N, C-alpha and C positions, 0 to 999 in steps of 0.2 A: 925744031922745036917751037912751039908758040909759046910765048910768054902770057903769063897769065897775071892780070892788071892785081896789084896790091889793093886789098879792101882798106877804103880810109877808114883812119879811127872815128869810130863816134861821138857826136860832142857829148861832153857833161849836161848839155841844157836838154837836148833830144832824152839821152838816158833818165835824167831826173824827170821830165815829164812823163815819160813812158810808166816808169816806177810809181809817178805820183796817182798815172790814170788807173794803175792795178791796184793801188792801197784805197782809192776813191771807191771802185766797184767793190771790194772786199768791206768796206766800212757799211756802204750802203746795204749790201746783204746783211751783215751785221744788227743795222739798225731797222731794216724790213723784219729780219725774225724776231727782233726785240718790242718790234711795235703789234705783232700777234701775240706775243705773249700777255702784252700789257692789255689788249682785246681781250684776251681770255681772262684774266685777273678782272677786267673791268666788268665782264660779265657774269664772273662768278660774285663779285661783289654785288650786282644786281638782283643776282637770283637771290642772296643771301638777305637783300634789305627786303624782297618781297616776301620770302619766306617769315621774315622777323616781321612785317606787316599782318601776315597772316596770324602766325602765333599770337600776335596780341587780339586782335580782333576776336580769334577763338576764345582767348584768356575772357575778354569782355562779357563774348556770348556764355561762357561758365557760370561769372559772375552773376549774370541776369537770371541764368536759369536758377541756380540757387537760390537767389534771395524769392523767386515765384515759388519754390518748393517752399520755402521756409513760409511764406504767405499759407498757402494751400494746406501746410500741416497746422498752423493758427486755427483757419478755416474749419477745417474738419474738428480739431478740438474743441473750440467752441460750439461748433454744431451737436457734439456729441454730447456737451455738457447740456446743450438746450433740451438735446432729446431726453436724456437723463431726469432732468426737472420737469420736464412733461410726462414721463414715464409714472414718474413719483406721483405727479397730482392723480394722474389716471386712475392709479392703483389706490389713491388714498381716498377719491371720489368712489370707487367700487366699493371698497372695504367699508365705508361710513354707513 
């Protein structure tokens, strides 16, 4: 019978290095996944910031439109008053 050589005991340093290598790989994948999540969060924050900016601009435009509507209402009111006064003068002149 042939004698099978006995396996040498692995050195604790080699076992430690191998374990450390696999732990580093595991942490690398976790860090990579976390970076992807952070990028998603950052992109969502950018989207929310742009939406917020668009809402502020829209609110400014709405306020400007309301101001223009008030101006037009006042012009129409004063225009109607002038028309009524002129109409009253014309009626007074024709009745006289």
